C-alpha positions as CSV (number, residue, x, y, z in Angstrom):
1,X,4.4,9.2,-28.2
2,X,5.4,10.3,-24.7
3,X,2.1,10.8,-23.9
4,X,0.8,7.4,-25.5
5,X,3.7,5.8,-23.4
6,X,1.9,6.9,-20.5
7,X,-1.4,5.9,-21.2
8,X,0.3,2.5,-22.2
9,X,2.0,1.9,-18.8
10,X,-1.5,2.7,-17.3
11,X,-3.3,-0.7,-18.7
12,X,-0.4,-2.6,-18.6
13,X,0.7,-2.6,-22.6
14,X,4.2,-2.5,-21.6
15,X,5.5,-3.4,-25.2
16,X,3.6,-0.3,-27.0
17,X,5.0,2.0,-23.7
18,X,8.6,0.8,-24.8
19,X,8.1,1.2,-28.5
20,X,6.8,4.6,-28.3
21,X,9.3,5.8,-25.7
22,X,11.9,4.2,-28.0
23,X,10.7,7.0,-30.6
24,X,10.3,9.5,-28.3
25,X,13.7,9.2,-27.4
26,X,15.2,9.0,-31.0
27,X,13.4,12.9,-31.5
28,X,14.7,14.0,-28.3
29,X,18.6,13.6,-29.6
30,X,17.5,16.2,-32.8
31,X,18.7,19.4,-32.0
32,X,14.8,20.7,-32.3
33,X,13.6,18.7,-29.3
34,X,16.7,18.8,-26.9
35,X,14.9,20.2,-24.9
36,X,12.2,17.3,-24.7
37,X,15.0,14.8,-23.2
38,X,14.5,15.3,-19.8
39,X,10.5,14.6,-19.9
40,X,11.6,11.5,-22.0
41,X,14.4,10.0,-19.4
42,X,11.8,10.9,-16.5
43,X,9.0,8.6,-18.6
44,X,11.8,5.9,-19.2
45,X,12.4,5.6,-15.4
46,X,8.8,5.1,-14.5
47,X,8.8,2.6,-17.4
48,X,11.5,0.5,-15.7
49,X,9.6,1.7,-12.1
50,X,6.7,0.0,-13.6
51,X,8.5,-3.1,-14.3
52,X,9.9,-3.7,-10.9
53,X,13.6,-2.9,-12.5
54,X,14.7,-0.7,-9.4
55,X,18.0,0.1,-10.7
56,X,17.8,0.6,-14.1
57,X,14.8,3.2,-12.9
58,X,17.0,4.6,-10.9
59,X,19.8,5.5,-13.4
60,X,17.1,6.8,-15.8
61,X,16.1,9.0,-13.4
62,X,19.3,10.4,-12.4
63,X,19.7,11.4,-15.9
64,X,16.3,13.4,-15.9
65,X,17.5,15.6,-13.1
66,X,21.2,16.1,-15.0
67,X,19.3,17.4,-17.8
68,X,16.7,19.3,-15.8
69,X,19.4,20.6,-14.0
70,X,21.2,21.9,-17.5
71,X,17.9,23.3,-19.2
72,X,17.0,24.9,-16.2
73,X,13.6,23.9,-15.6
74,X,12.1,23.6,-12.1
75,X,9.0,22.1,-12.5
76,X,10.5,19.2,-14.9
77,X,13.3,19.4,-12.2
78,X,11.0,19.1,-8.9
79,X,9.1,16.1,-10.7
80,X,12.0,14.2,-11.2
81,X,13.1,14.4,-7.8
82,X,9.7,13.4,-6.7
83,X,9.9,10.2,-9.1
84,X,13.9,9.2,-7.9
85,X,12.3,9.6,-4.6
86,X,9.6,7.3,-5.2
87,X,12.7,4.9,-7.1
88,X,14.6,5.1,-3.7
89,X,11.9,4.1,-1.5
90,X,11.1,0.5,-3.5
91,X,14.6,-0.2,-3.1
92,X,14.9,0.7,0.3
93,X,16.8,3.7,0.7
94,X,14.5,5.6,3.0
95,X,17.2,8.2,4.0
96,X,18.2,9.3,-0.2
97,X,14.3,9.2,-0.7
98,X,13.5,12.1,2.2
99,X,16.3,14.3,0.8
100,X,14.9,14.0,-2.5
101,X,11.2,14.8,-1.4
102,X,12.4,17.6,0.4
103,X,14.3,18.6,-2.8
104,X,10.9,18.5,-4.7
105,X,9.1,20.5,-1.8
106,X,10.9,23.3,-1.9
107,X,10.7,23.6,-5.6
108,X,6.8,23.4,-5.8
109,X,6.5,25.7,-2.6
110,X,8.7,28.4,-4.6
111,X,6.7,27.8,-7.9
112,X,3.3,28.0,-5.9
113,X,2.1,24.8,-7.4
114,X,0.0,23.4,-4.8
115,X,-1.8,21.1,-6.8
116,X,1.8,19.5,-8.1
117,X,2.8,18.9,-3.9
118,X,-0.3,16.0,-4.2
119,X,3.1,13.8,-5.5
120,X,5.2,14.6,-2.4
121,X,2.6,14.2,-0.4
122,X,1.9,10.7,-2.5
123,X,5.7,9.5,-2.0
124,X,5.8,10.7,1.9
125,X,3.1,8.0,2.4
126,X,4.9,5.3,0.1
127,X,8.1,6.1,2.7
128,X,5.9,5.6,6.2
129,X,4.0,2.8,4.8
130,X,7.2,1.2,3.9
131,X,9.0,2.3,7.3
132,X,5.9,0.5,8.9
133,X,4.6,3.8,9.8
134,X,1.0,3.4,9.1
135,X,-0.7,6.1,11.1
136,X,1.4,8.6,9.0
137,X,1.3,7.0,6.1
138,X,-2.7,7.5,5.9
139,X,-2.5,10.8,6.9
140,X,-0.3,11.9,3.8
141,X,-2.2,9.3,1.3
142,X,-5.6,10.5,2.4
143,X,-4.9,14.3,0.9
144,X,-3.0,12.7,-1.8
145,X,-5.8,10.5,-2.9
146,X,-8.3,13.2,-2.8
147,X,-5.9,15.8,-4.6
148,X,-5.4,13.3,-7.6
149,X,-9.3,13.2,-7.3
150,X,-10.1,16.9,-7.7
151,X,-7.6,17.2,-10.6
152,X,-9.2,14.2,-12.5
153,X,-6.0,12.3,-12.2
154,X,-7.7,8.8,-12.5
155,X,-4.7,6.4,-12.2
156,X,-3.0,8.2,-9.6
157,X,-6.1,8.7,-7.3
158,X,-6.4,5.1,-7.7
159,X,-2.7,4.2,-6.5
160,X,-3.4,6.3,-3.9
161,X,-6.4,5.0,-2.3
162,X,-5.0,1.3,-3.1
163,X,-1.9,2.4,-0.8
164,X,-3.9,3.8,1.6
165,X,-6.1,0.4,1.8
166,X,-2.7,-1.1,2.3
167,X,-1.8,1.3,5.3
168,X,-5.7,0.8,6.7
169,X,-5.3,-3.0,7.0
170,X,-2.0,-3.1,8.6
171,X,-3.0,-0.3,11.5
172,X,-3.0,-0.6,15.0
173,X,-7.1,-0.6,15.9
174,X,-6.0,0.8,18.9
175,X,-4.4,4.2,17.3
176,X,-7.2,4.6,14.2
177,X,-10.8,3.6,14.4
178,X,-12.6,1.1,12.2
179,X,-9.6,0.9,9.9
180,X,-10.6,-2.7,8.1
181,X,-13.9,-1.1,7.5
182,X,-12.7,1.9,6.1
183,X,-10.0,-0.7,3.9
184,X,-12.6,-2.4,2.6
185,X,-14.7,0.2,1.1
186,X,-11.9,2.0,-0.1
187,X,-10.7,-1.1,-1.7
188,X,-14.1,-1.7,-3.4
189,X,-13.7,1.8,-5.2
190,X,-10.3,1.3,-6.4
191,X,-11.7,-2.3,-7.9
192,X,-14.2,-0.5,-9.8
193,X,-11.9,2.2,-11.2
194,X,-9.7,-0.3,-12.2
195,X,-11.9,-2.6,-13.7
196,X,-13.5,0.4,-15.9
197,X,-10.0,1.6,-16.6
198,X,-8.1,-1.6,-17.3
199,X,-5.2,-1.0,-14.7
200,X,-4.5,-4.6,-13.8
201,X,-1.4,-4.4,-11.4
202,X,-4.1,-2.5,-9.3
203,X,-6.7,-5.4,-9.9
204,X,-3.8,-7.7,-8.4
205,X,-2.8,-5.7,-5.5
206,X,-5.9,-5.7,-4.5
207,X,-6.2,-9.5,-3.9
208,X,-2.9,-9.6,-1.5
209,X,-4.0,-6.1,0.2
210,X,-7.7,-8.1,0.6
211,X,-5.9,-11.5,2.0
212,X,-4.3,-8.5,4.9
213,X,-7.7,-7.6,5.9
214,X,-9.2,-11.0,6.1
215,X,-5.9,-12.2,8.0
216,X,-7.2,-9.3,10.4
217,X,-10.7,-10.2,10.5
218,X,-9.6,-13.8,11.5
219,X,-10.9,-15.4,8.2
220,X,-7.6,-17.8,7.4
221,X,-9.2,-20.0,4.4
222,X,-10.5,-16.7,2.6
223,X,-7.5,-15.1,3.0
224,X,-5.6,-17.7,2.0
225,X,-7.3,-17.9,-1.7
226,X,-6.8,-14.6,-1.9
227,X,-3.3,-15.0,-1.3
228,X,-3.0,-17.9,-3.9
229,X,-4.8,-16.2,-6.6
230,X,-2.6,-13.1,-5.9
231,X,0.7,-15.2,-6.2
232,X,-0.5,-17.0,-9.2
233,X,-1.1,-13.3,-11.3
234,X,2.0,-11.9,-9.8
235,X,3.7,-14.9,-11.2
236,X,2.3,-14.2,-14.9
237,X,2.9,-9.8,-14.4
238,X,6.8,-11.3,-13.6
239,X,6.8,-12.9,-16.6
240,X,5.5,-9.6,-18.8
241,X,8.0,-7.7,-17.0
242,X,10.9,-9.6,-18.1
243,X,9.8,-9.6,-21.7
244,X,9.5,-5.6,-21.6
245,X,12.8,-5.6,-19.7
246,X,14.6,-7.3,-22.7
247,X,12.6,-5.4,-25.6
248,X,14.0,-2.3,-23.1
249,X,17.3,-3.4,-23.3
250,X,17.5,-4.1,-27.2
251,X,15.8,-0.7,-27.5
252,X,18.4,0.9,-25.9
253,X,21.3,-0.7,-27.8
254,X,19.5,0.8,-31.0
255,X,19.9,3.9,-29.6
256,X,23.4,3.5,-28.7
257,X,23.5,2.9,-32.5
258,X,21.2,5.9,-33.8
259,X,23.9,8.0,-31.7
260,X,27.6,6.6,-33.5
261,X,25.6,7.5,-36.4
262,X,24.8,10.8,-35.9
263,X,28.2,11.5,-34.3
264,X,29.3,10.0,-37.8
265,X,27.6,12.2,-39.8
266,X,28.6,15.5,-37.6
267,X,32.2,14.6,-38.5
268,X,31.3,14.2,-42.0
269,X,29.8,17.5,-42.4
270,X,33.0,19.0,-40.1
271,X,35.1,17.7,-42.5
272,X,33.1,19.1,-45.6
273,X,32.9,22.5,-44.1
274,X,36.8,22.8,-43.7
275,X,37.5,22.2,-47.4
276,X,35.2,24.5,-48.4
277,X,36.7,27.0,-46.4
278,X,40.0,26.0,-47.4
279,X,38.9,26.1,-51.3
280,X,37.6,29.6,-51.0
281,X,40.9,31.3,-49.1
282,X,43.0,29.6,-51.4
283,X,40.6,30.7,-54.6
284,X,41.7,34.1,-54.2
285,X,45.8,33.0,-55.1
286,X,44.6,31.1,-58.6
287,X,42.2,29.7,-60.5
288,X,44.1,26.5,-61.3
289,X,45.3,26.3,-57.7
290,X,41.4,25.7,-56.9
291,X,41.1,23.0,-59.3
292,X,43.9,21.4,-58.1
293,X,43.3,21.6,-54.4
294,X,39.8,20.7,-55.2
295,X,40.9,17.0,-57.1
296,X,43.0,16.7,-53.9
297,X,40.1,17.1,-51.3
298,X,37.8,15.1,-53.2
299,X,39.9,12.4,-53.6
300,X,40.9,12.6,-49.8
301,X,37.0,12.8,-48.9
302,X,36.4,9.7,-51.0
303,X,39.6,7.5,-49.4
304,X,38.3,8.7,-46.1
305,X,35.4,7.6,-46.7
306,X,36.1,4.3,-47.7
307,X,38.8,4.0,-45.3
308,X,36.0,4.8,-42.6
309,X,33.3,2.6,-44.4
310,X,36.1,-0.5,-44.0
311,X,37.2,0.5,-40.6
312,X,33.3,0.5,-39.6
313,X,32.7,-3.0,-40.6
314,X,35.9,-4.8,-39.2
315,X,34.9,-2.8,-35.9
316,X,31.6,-4.3,-36.3
317,X,33.1,-7.7,-36.9
318,X,35.4,-7.7,-33.7
319,X,32.7,-6.1,-31.5
320,X,30.1,-8.3,-32.4
321,X,30.9,-11.0,-29.7
322,X,31.5,-8.4,-27.1
323,X,27.9,-7.1,-27.6
324,X,26.3,-10.0,-28.1
325,X,28.1,-11.1,-24.3
326,X,27.0,-7.7,-22.8
327,X,23.3,-8.2,-23.9
328,X,23.5,-12.1,-22.5
329,X,24.5,-10.3,-19.2
330,X,22.0,-8.1,-19.2
331,X,19.4,-10.7,-19.7
332,X,20.6,-12.8,-17.0
333,X,20.8,-10.0,-14.6
334,X,17.1,-9.2,-15.4
335,X,16.0,-13.1,-14.6
336,X,18.2,-12.8,-11.8
337,X,16.5,-9.8,-10.2
338,X,12.9,-11.3,-11.2
339,X,13.8,-14.9,-9.2
340,X,15.0,-12.5,-6.4
341,X,12.5,-10.4,-6.2
342,X,9.8,-13.0,-6.4
343,X,11.2,-15.6,-4.0
344,X,11.1,-13.1,-1.4
345,X,8.2,-11.6,-2.1
346,X,7.0,-15.5,-0.9
347,X,8.7,-15.7,2.0
348,X,6.8,-13.4,4.4
349,X,3.5,-15.1,3.5
350,X,5.1,-18.5,3.5
351,X,5.9,-17.5,7.2
352,X,2.7,-16.8,8.1
353,X,0.7,-20.3,6.6
354,X,3.6,-22.5,7.8
355,X,3.4,-20.8,11.4
356,X,-0.2,-20.9,11.5
357,X,-0.5,-24.4,10.1
358,X,1.5,-25.2,13.2
359,X,-0.2,-23.5,16.0
360,X,-3.5,-24.7,14.6
361,X,-1.8,-28.8,14.7
362,X,-1.0,-27.8,18.7
363,X,-4.2,-26.6,19.5
364,X,-6.0,-30.6,19.2
365,X,-7.7,-30.1,15.9
366,X,-10.3,-32.7,15.3
367,X,-9.3,-35.6,13.2
368,X,-10.8,-34.6,9.7
369,X,-9.2,-31.6,10.5
370,X,-5.4,-32.3,11.3
371,X,-5.4,-34.6,8.4
372,X,-6.0,-31.5,6.1
373,X,-3.2,-29.4,8.4
374,X,-0.9,-32.6,8.2
375,X,-1.1,-32.0,4.2
376,X,-0.8,-28.1,4.4
377,X,2.1,-28.4,6.6
378,X,3.4,-31.1,4.0
379,X,2.7,-29.0,1.0
380,X,4.1,-25.8,3.0
381,X,7.5,-27.3,3.3
382,X,7.1,-28.9,-0.4
383,X,6.7,-25.0,-1.2
384,X,9.3,-23.7,1.2
385,X,11.8,-25.8,-0.4
386,X,10.4,-25.2,-4.2
387,X,11.1,-21.3,-2.9
388,X,14.9,-21.9,-1.9
389,X,15.9,-23.8,-5.2
390,X,14.1,-21.1,-7.6
391,X,15.8,-18.4,-5.5
392,X,19.1,-20.5,-6.5
393,X,18.4,-21.6,-10.1
394,X,22.1,-20.7,-11.2
395,X,23.2,-23.1,-8.1
396,X,21.1,-25.8,-9.1
397,X,22.1,-26.0,-13.0
398,X,25.6,-25.3,-11.9
399,X,25.5,-29.0,-9.7
400,X,26.4,-27.0,-6.9
401,X,23.2,-28.2,-4.6
402,X,23.6,-31.0,-1.7
403,X,22.3,-34.4,-1.8
404,X,21.7,-35.4,1.5
405,X,21.9,-39.5,1.9
406,X,19.5,-40.3,5.4
407,X,17.4,-43.2,6.4
408,X,13.5,-42.5,5.0
409,X,10.1,-44.7,4.3
410,X,10.3,-44.6,0.8
411,X,6.1,-45.7,0.7
412,X,5.6,-43.2,3.0
413,X,7.1,-40.5,1.2
414,X,5.1,-40.8,-1.3
415,X,1.8,-41.4,0.1
416,X,2.7,-38.1,1.5
417,X,2.7,-36.6,-2.1
418,X,-0.2,-38.0,-2.9
419,X,-2.3,-37.0,-0.2
420,X,-1.2,-33.9,-0.7
421,X,-2.4,-33.5,-4.0
422,X,-5.8,-35.5,-3.4
423,X,-7.6,-32.9,-3.3
424,X,-6.1,-30.9,-6.3
425,X,-6.9,-33.9,-8.4
426,X,-10.8,-34.2,-7.3
427,X,-10.9,-30.7,-8.3
428,X,-10.0,-30.8,-11.9
429,X,-12.5,-34.8,-11.8
430,X,-9.3,-36.5,-11.6
431,X,-8.6,-40.2,-10.9
432,X,-5.4,-41.1,-9.5
433,X,-4.2,-44.7,-10.0
434,X,-1.3,-45.6,-7.6
435,X,0.4,-48.7,-8.4
436,X,3.8,-49.6,-5.4
437,X,5.4,-52.7,-5.8
438,X,5.0,-54.7,-2.3
439,X,8.6,-56.0,-3.2
440,X,10.5,-52.6,-2.5
441,X,12.4,-52.2,0.8
442,X,10.4,-50.1,3.2
443,X,13.6,-47.7,4.1
444,X,16.1,-46.6,1.5
445,X,19.2,-44.4,2.0
446,X,18.6,-40.7,0.0
447,X,17.3,-37.0,-0.1
448,X,13.3,-37.8,0.9
449,X,12.6,-34.2,0.2
450,X,14.2,-34.2,-3.7
451,X,12.3,-37.4,-4.7
452,X,9.0,-36.1,-2.8
453,X,10.2,-32.4,-5.3
454,X,10.2,-34.2,-8.2
455,X,7.3,-36.2,-7.7
456,X,4.6,-33.3,-6.5
457,X,6.5,-31.3,-9.6
458,X,5.7,-34.5,-12.2
459,X,2.2,-35.1,-10.6
460,X,1.2,-31.9,-10.7
461,X,1.8,-31.0,-14.5
462,X,-0.6,-34.3,-14.9
463,X,-3.0,-33.0,-13.1
464,X,-2.7,-29.2,-14.7
465,X,-3.1,-30.2,-17.9
466,X,-5.4,-33.1,-17.3
467,X,-9.1,-32.9,-17.0
468,X,-11.9,-35.5,-16.2
469,X,-9.0,-38.1,-16.7
470,X,-7.0,-40.6,-15.2
471,X,-3.2,-40.1,-13.8
472,X,-1.0,-43.3,-12.8
473,X,1.4,-43.3,-10.5
474,X,3.7,-46.7,-10.9
475,X,6.8,-47.2,-8.4
476,X,8.1,-50.9,-9.0
477,X,11.5,-52.4,-8.6
478,X,14.0,-52.5,-11.6
479,X,16.7,-54.4,-10.0
480,X,17.6,-55.2,-6.4
481,X,20.2,-57.0,-4.5
482,X,21.2,-57.5,-0.9
483,X,23.0,-53.8,-0.5
484,X,21.1,-51.6,-3.1
485,X,18.0,-51.0,-5.3
486,X,17.0,-49.3,-8.2
487,X,13.4,-47.8,-8.4
488,X,11.4,-47.2,-11.4
489,X,9.0,-44.1,-11.0
490,X,6.3,-43.4,-13.7
491,X,3.8,-40.7,-14.2
492,X,1.1,-41.0,-16.6
493,X,-1.5,-39.2,-18.6
494,X,-4.3,-38.6,-20.2
495,X,-3.9,-34.6,-20.8
496,X,-3.5,-32.2,-23.3
497,X,0.1,-34.1,-24.5
498,X,3.3,-32.1,-25.6
499,X,4.1,-31.7,-29.4
500,X,7.0,-33.5,-30.8
501,X,8.9,-29.5,-31.4
502,X,8.6,-28.8,-27.7
503,X,9.3,-31.8,-26.2
504,X,13.3,-30.7,-26.9
505,X,12.6,-27.8,-25.1
506,X,10.1,-28.7,-22.7
507,X,13.3,-29.3,-19.9
508,X,14.7,-25.6,-20.2
509,X,14.3,-23.1,-17.6
510,X,10.8,-20.7,-18.0
511,X,9.8,-23.0,-21.0
512,X,6.4,-24.1,-21.7
513,X,3.9,-26.0,-24.5
514,X,3.1,-23.1,-25.6
515,X,2.2,-19.4,-25.2
516,X,-1.4,-20.2,-25.0
517,X,-0.6,-23.1,-22.4
518,X,0.6,-20.6,-20.3
519,X,-2.1,-18.2,-20.6
520,X,-4.6,-21.1,-20.1
521,X,-3.3,-22.9,-17.1
522,X,-0.3,-20.3,-15.8
523,X,2.8,-21.2,-14.3
524,X,6.7,-20.3,-14.2
525,X,7.5,-23.2,-16.5
526,X,10.5,-23.8,-13.8
527,X,8.8,-27.4,-13.1
528,X,10.6,-29.8,-15.5
529,X,13.8,-27.8,-15.3
530,X,14.2,-28.5,-11.6
531,X,13.4,-32.0,-12.3
532,X,16.1,-32.6,-14.4
533,X,18.3,-30.4,-12.7
534,X,17.8,-32.5,-9.4
535,X,17.9,-35.9,-11.3
536,X,20.8,-34.8,-12.9
537,X,22.6,-34.5,-9.2
538,X,21.0,-37.6,-8.2
539,X,22.8,-39.4,-11.3
540,X,19.7,-40.4,-13.2
541,X,18.1,-39.0,-15.8
542,X,14.4,-37.9,-17.0
543,X,12.8,-39.6,-19.7
544,X,9.7,-38.4,-21.7
545,X,6.9,-40.0,-24.7
546,X,3.7,-37.6,-25.5
547,X,1.1,-37.4,-28.0
548,X,-0.4,-33.8,-28.6
549,X,-4.3,-34.5,-27.2
550,X,-3.5,-38.1,-26.1
551,X,-1.4,-37.4,-22.7
552,X,2.3,-37.5,-21.5
553,X,4.3,-40.4,-19.6
554,X,7.5,-39.5,-17.5
555,X,10.2,-41.7,-16.4
556,X,13.3,-42.1,-14.6
557,X,15.1,-44.8,-12.5
558,X,16.7,-43.9,-9.2
559,X,19.4,-46.1,-7.6
560,X,19.7,-45.7,-3.7
561,X,21.1,-47.9,-0.7
562,X,19.1,-50.3,1.7
563,X,19.3,-49.2,5.0
564,X,20.9,-51.8,7.4
565,X,18.3,-50.8,9.9
566,X,15.0,-51.0,7.9
567,X,13.0,-53.0,10.4
568,X,14.5,-50.8,13.7
569,X,14.7,-47.7,13.3
570,X,12.2,-44.8,12.8
571,X,12.6,-43.0,9.7
572,X,14.6,-39.7,10.3
573,X,11.7,-37.6,8.7
574,X,9.4,-38.9,11.1
575,X,12.1,-38.3,14.6
576,X,10.6,-35.7,16.8
577,X,13.5,-33.8,18.6
578,X,12.5,-34.2,22.4
579,X,13.9,-31.4,24.7
580,X,13.4,-30.9,28.1
581,X,10.6,-28.4,28.6
582,X,12.0,-26.8,31.7
583,X,14.6,-25.1,29.7
584,X,12.2,-23.0,27.9
585,X,10.1,-23.0,31.1
586,X,9.8,-18.7,32.1
587,X,12.7,-17.8,29.8
588,X,13.0,-14.4,28.9
589,X,13.0,-13.8,24.9
590,X,13.3,-10.1,23.4
591,X,11.3,-10.9,19.9
592,X,12.4,-7.7,17.3
593,X,10.3,-8.0,14.6
594,X,8.4,-5.2,12.3
595,X,5.8,-7.4,10.8
596,X,2.6,-7.6,13.1
597,X,1.5,-11.0,12.1
598,X,4.9,-12.0,12.5
599,X,5.2,-10.9,15.8
600,X,2.2,-12.8,16.4
601,X,3.1,-16.2,15.2
602,X,6.2,-16.3,17.0
603,X,4.9,-14.7,20.2
604,X,1.9,-17.7,20.1
605,X,4.9,-20.4,19.0
606,X,7.3,-19.2,22.1
607,X,4.2,-18.8,24.5
608,X,3.4,-22.6,23.5
609,X,6.6,-23.5,25.8
610,X,6.3,-21.1,28.5
611,X,8.3,-18.5,27.9
612,X,7.8,-14.9,28.2
613,X,8.4,-12.8,25.6
614,X,8.9,-9.2,25.1
615,X,8.1,-7.5,21.2
616,X,10.1,-5.0,19.7
617,X,9.3,-3.3,16.6
618,X,12.6,-1.5,15.6
619,X,16.5,-1.7,16.2
620,X,16.5,1.1,18.2
621,X,14.2,0.1,21.0
622,X,15.4,-3.5,20.9
623,X,18.9,-1.7,22.2
624,X,16.8,0.2,24.4
625,X,15.2,-2.6,26.3
626,X,18.6,-4.8,26.1
627,X,20.5,-2.0,28.5
628,X,17.3,-1.6,30.6
629,X,16.4,-5.4,31.1
630,X,17.8,-9.0,31.3
631,X,16.8,-11.6,28.6
632,X,17.9,-15.3,28.3
633,X,17.6,-15.0,24.4
634,X,17.0,-12.3,21.5
635,X,15.6,-13.2,18.3
636,X,16.8,-10.5,16.1
637,X,15.1,-9.9,12.4
638,X,17.6,-7.9,9.6
639,X,15.5,-5.7,7.8
640,X,13.6,-3.3,9.9
641,X,12.8,0.1,9.5
642,X,15.6,2.5,10.9
643,X,18.9,0.2,11.5
644,X,19.3,-3.3,10.6
645,X,19.3,-6.2,13.1
646,X,22.9,-6.3,12.0
647,X,23.6,-3.0,13.7
648,X,21.5,-3.0,16.2
649,X,23.4,-6.5,17.3
650,X,26.5,-4.4,16.9
651,X,25.3,-2.3,19.3
652,X,24.3,-4.8,21.7
653,X,27.2,-6.1,21.8
654,X,28.9,-2.8,23.1
655,X,27.4,-3.4,26.2
656,X,26.4,-7.4,26.9
657,X,28.6,-10.0,25.6
658,X,26.8,-12.9,26.4
659,X,23.4,-12.9,25.6
660,X,22.6,-15.4,22.8
661,X,21.1,-13.4,19.8
662,X,19.5,-15.5,16.9
663,X,19.2,-13.9,13.3
664,X,15.5,-14.9,12.6
665,X,15.2,-13.4,8.7
666,X,13.6,-14.1,5.7
667,X,16.4,-13.3,3.9
668,X,18.9,-15.8,2.9
669,X,22.1,-15.6,4.8
670,X,24.3,-18.8,4.1
671,X,27.0,-17.3,1.9
672,X,27.4,-14.8,4.3
673,X,27.4,-16.4,7.6
674,X,30.8,-15.7,8.7
675,X,29.7,-11.9,8.6
676,X,26.8,-12.5,10.6
677,X,28.8,-14.3,13.6
678,X,31.4,-11.3,13.1
679,X,28.7,-9.0,13.8
680,X,27.8,-10.9,16.9
681,X,25.0,-13.1,16.5
682,X,24.8,-16.9,17.7
683,X,22.6,-19.0,15.5
684,X,20.6,-18.0,12.6
685,X,17.0,-19.1,11.7
686,X,15.8,-19.0,8.4
687,X,11.9,-17.9,7.9
688,X,9.6,-19.8,7.4
689,X,10.9,-22.6,9.8
690,X,10.6,-25.6,11.0
691,X,9.3,-25.6,14.9
692,X,11.7,-28.3,15.7
693,X,14.5,-26.6,14.0
694,X,13.8,-23.2,15.5
695,X,13.4,-24.9,19.5
696,X,16.4,-27.3,18.5
697,X,18.7,-23.9,17.9
698,X,17.2,-21.9,20.6
699,X,17.5,-25.0,23.3
700,X,21.3,-25.0,22.2
701,X,22.3,-21.1,22.8
702,X,20.4,-21.6,26.0
703,X,22.3,-24.7,27.3
704,X,25.5,-23.0,25.8
705,X,24.8,-19.5,27.7
706,X,24.2,-21.8,31.1
707,X,27.2,-23.3,30.6
708,X,29.0,-20.5,30.0
709,X,27.4,-19.0,33.3
710,X,28.6,-21.3,35.5
């Protein structure tokens, strides 16, 4: 069963893996198979590791370590140490991982298990890759991959080579000869193995690594296509992971019930043994007494059984609601972890997309290129907003998202949405018909980004489920007076349509028309849920009319105040923040960032303002440079190898209280903003950032610092 589970993991059949491990766990609870418990626990840990549920994986690996120590099996214990270290690497606990890798290495050395040491080499390679030490990662992963190959361990070989290609795509060519060529050759070899063996997860990861190679080769368009495909496939994998985690939680609950049954049976057996012993002891006194005591014992036994069953039924009823609550909390935690993981994974490539788009727009592109770049910029801004909404989905559903109220040009905003989606519609041979009521005011007061997000979700859905058809976007004046206007929005298509049964649940989170639709079209099933929640926050409601096979129509009304400065004021979203560039010229800035692509983008954006940049890879070097040199401003990343940006800032503040330090980070810190200011930060800028906001905050801290100096 355990072997079948391992094979199921390699081919991404997580449901089969859960079933086999559940059966193996039941057997391992029996006395005759108890020595297999460390192996089963370790396999469960590997299952949750593959599902990216690292907290649960860590918990199961600790069980395997504890059982390995109980049964004094050094080989199993070393394997458990190694797996636990790999899980800690994924959690970012590099120091803890190093401790357990040394323990595993020590045991393998004592046992003279040279082949098994490949597992330690592989884990050390992953650790160095996570820390950004790509040359050291290559030095460990190469011999590990070769050893796995010599042992005929195909799955381990493919994983090692995949991570080797990842490290080669990121290593500095100045320290390693021809890394991109070698990475491409290895990646092709891994793809061949993965295709032949059905290792689907490796095939998906190959697209991410290939996008890194293409970025390094300055093939931006191809890199973007690879990255888009990777993100789509990664999203589908996350859905599978979530279902398997839920299945695993249910199986774990069933194991707990089985433990209770076994304990109950053992208790009954103990009672029977005591009764028999007492009967034998008193049998020597008198046969009559034996009969009386036997009858009494039987009567007590039956009464106890009846009482135990009655108590068990009452206890089941009393704990039913508590168990349901706990299961719901576990499912909610799994969902929250999935949302957090996928959105944080998206932030780093999004910074690359938005940053490169900004740089290209600054380099005087051709008119036809500028239109495409503006569409890309618009889509990037929308995608960033969507990422933030997904990350805060629970907050959105609790009506805690704030709605802005600022003047904007309604028609221009909708035109921008349609321009951004034009190519998507043309790719599926769809015609978009746009009907905008000319009696509507040019400028209204409201949240322009939220209406863009709503329309992009609805129009994108129509494009997605329509092919060789028509899509109508209608914006009409439903009601108007001197100060207010009610705008009626409609999005209609001739696509697949939605069945009556699914129309009741289509606006729920992670809900789609059917499993077949999810497999055919992909997607998270969050779009309509976000639309519904946003409209409710804006005091409106979404309506749906659809027939299966004939298309769908969505409509809603939104009330806006008419802008009093409609004919005289430029829309807020179109204003550019104007600075005196003199304040940026020749200003010295230290960029503390471990990601090479992010370093390049941030440096080029700053150099456009004629700022003098010093790039630092980690927090320790940042402290050293801050002591040795003088800087006008420091841009500090938060998550880095070694010490974090927060710790580095605290150290700098011990000897330099005045230099402005800005947190430039991909994590969301709004809820802990006070802690960041206490650590010594002057400002924070979330990545990806808007260039105008970026320079406005730098301008603010520079002026503030100049004032303090004077």
